[in-house]
C-alpha positions in Angstrom: 0.1 0.0 0.1 1.2 3.4 -1.0 1.4 6.1 1.8 -2.1 7.4 1.5 -4.8 7.7 4.2 -7.4 5.1 4.2 -10.9 5.8 3.2 -13.1 5.3 6.2 -15.7 3.3 4.4 -14.5 -0.2 3.7 -16.5 -0.4 0.3 -14.7 2.6 -1.1 -11.4 1.7 0.2 -11.5 -1.8 -1.7 -12.4 0.0 -4.8 -9.3 2.5 -4.5 -7.1 -0.6 -3.6 -8.3 -2.4 -6.7 -7.8 0.7 -8.7 -4.2 1.2 -7.5 -3.4 -2.5 -8.0 -4.6 -1.8 -11.5 -2.1 0.8 -12.2 -4.3 3.9 -11.2 -2.6 6.7 -8.9 -4.0 8.2 -5.7 -3.7 11.8 -5.5 -4.4 13.9 -2.5 -7.2 16.3 -3.0 -7.8 19.8 -1.6 -11.2 20.8 -0.4 -14.3 18.6 0.1 -13.0 15.7 -1.7 -11.1 12.7 0.2 -8.7 12.2 -2.9 -8.7 11.3 -6.6 -7.9 8.5 -8.6 -6.0 9.2 -11.8 -5.8 6.8 -14.5 -2.4 5.9 -16.6 
């Protein structure tokens, strides 16, 4: 797991883990959003 905060909802955390496993990148968001996923 990369250095990123875990999402409090287990369903969303599982989706984020799967996306990162598939090559997507998590970036910290500013404002209301928890974070963003960016495709390669």
